[in-house]
C-alpha positions as CSV (number, residue, x, y, z in Angstrom):
1,M,148.8,113.7,76.2
2,R,147.1,111.5,73.3
3,L,143.6,112.7,73.2
4,N,141.0,110.4,72.7
5,K,137.6,110.8,70.1
6,I,135.8,112.6,73.0
7,Q,138.7,114.9,73.7
8,K,139.0,115.5,70.4
9,T,135.5,116.5,69.6
10,A,135.0,119.0,72.4
11,V,138.3,120.6,71.7
12,S,137.0,120.9,67.5
13,A,133.7,122.6,69.0
14,L,135.7,124.8,70.9
15,D,137.6,125.8,67.9
16,D,134.5,125.8,65.7
17,I,133.3,128.8,67.8
18,K,136.7,130.3,68.5
19,A,137.2,130.0,72.0
20,R,140.4,131.1,73.5
21,D,143.5,129.7,75.3
22,V,142.1,125.9,75.3
23,T,144.1,124.4,78.2
24,I,144.0,120.4,78.3
25,L,144.8,118.7,81.9
26,D,145.1,115.1,82.2
27,V,144.0,114.7,86.0
28,R,143.9,111.0,86.3
29,K,146.3,111.3,89.1
30,L,144.7,113.8,91.5
31,T,140.8,112.4,91.7
32,S,139.0,109.3,90.2
33,L,135.7,111.4,89.7
34,F,136.8,112.3,85.9
35,D,140.1,111.7,83.3
36,T,140.5,115.1,81.7
37,M,139.6,119.0,82.1
38,I,139.2,121.2,79.2
39,I,139.6,124.9,80.7
40,A,138.6,127.4,77.7
41,T,137.7,131.4,77.1
42,G,135.0,133.0,75.7
43,E,134.8,136.5,75.7
44,S,131.3,137.3,76.5
45,P,128.2,135.8,78.3
46,R,126.5,135.0,74.8
47,Q,129.8,133.3,73.1
48,V,130.7,131.4,76.6
49,K,126.9,129.8,76.1
50,A,127.3,129.4,72.5
51,L,130.4,127.5,73.2
52,A,128.6,125.3,75.9
53,R,125.9,124.4,74.1
54,H,128.0,123.9,70.6
55,V,130.2,121.1,73.3
56,R,127.2,119.5,74.7
57,D,125.6,119.0,70.8
58,K,129.1,117.7,69.8
59,L,129.5,115.4,72.3
60,S,125.9,114.3,72.4
61,E,126.2,113.4,68.5
62,I,129.3,111.0,69.3
63,G,127.6,109.5,71.6
64,A,129.2,111.0,75.1
65,P,127.0,110.9,78.2
66,I,126.4,114.6,78.8
67,V,125.7,114.3,82.6
68,G,125.2,117.9,83.0
69,V,125.8,121.6,82.0
70,E,125.9,124.5,84.9
71,G,126.2,127.7,84.6
72,E,124.3,128.5,81.3
73,E,121.7,131.0,82.9
74,A,124.8,133.6,83.6
75,G,127.4,132.5,81.1
76,E,130.4,133.8,82.9
77,W,131.5,129.9,83.7
78,V,129.9,127.1,82.3
79,L,130.5,123.6,82.9
80,V,129.7,120.8,81.1
81,D,130.5,117.7,82.4
82,A,130.6,114.6,80.3
83,G,131.7,111.7,82.5
84,D,135.2,111.1,81.9
85,I,135.6,114.6,80.5
86,V,134.6,118.1,82.4
87,V,134.5,121.1,80.3
88,H,135.3,124.8,82.3
89,I,134.4,127.4,79.7
90,M,135.0,131.4,81.2
91,Q,135.0,134.6,81.0
92,P,138.3,135.9,81.1
93,A,137.8,137.8,84.4
94,M,136.7,134.4,85.9
95,R,139.8,132.5,84.5
96,A,141.9,134.6,85.9
97,H,140.3,134.4,89.4
98,Y,139.8,131.3,89.6
99,N,142.9,130.1,87.8
100,L,141.9,126.5,87.6
101,E,145.3,125.3,86.0
102,E,146.8,126.3,88.9
103,L,144.6,124.5,91.1
104,W,144.5,121.3,89.0
105,A,148.1,121.2,88.3
106,P,150.0,118.3,89.1
107,P,151.8,118.8,92.4
108,A,155.6,119.6,91.7
109,V,158.1,116.8,92.3
110,K,160.1,118.2,95.3
111,R,163.8,117.1,95.2
112,R,165.8,115.5,98.4
113,A,168.6,118.1,99.4
114,K,171.9,115.7,98.9
115,V,174.0,116.4,101.8
116,G,177.0,117.8,99.5
117,D,173.9,120.5,97.5
118,R,174.5,122.1,101.0
119,A,175.7,126.0,100.7
120,A,178.8,125.9,103.8
121,A,177.6,128.1,106.8
C-alpha cells in the first residue's frame, strides 16, 4: 500500500518514540468510516500515552483533523482518530487479547471446489 502524507506522518511519529510492531491496514473495503488503521505497541502506560500525544501533535502540525483521542487516562490502549486514519497504540497484553489485525484483515477468498478436485471416496 502506498502511504499518503498523513500515514507517513503517523508512522514517523510512532518511530520517533520507538513504537514496536507497527502495522498498517487498508480497511477501505471493510468500512466507510475510515480508510487506514495503524496499530502499534508501546511497552508501558507512559510510552503509550507519549506515543499518542506525539502522533496527535505531529498530525495536527500538518493540518490533519483530530476527531478525538480515547483511552489516554489508563494508557493501556489509546486510539487517535484523525478522520480517514485511526491509530491504535496498545500495550502488548491488550494487543494480543484484542488481535485487531485478525479482526480487520480482509476476508479470505474462498475457492470453489472443482469437480475434479474432490478425492474419490
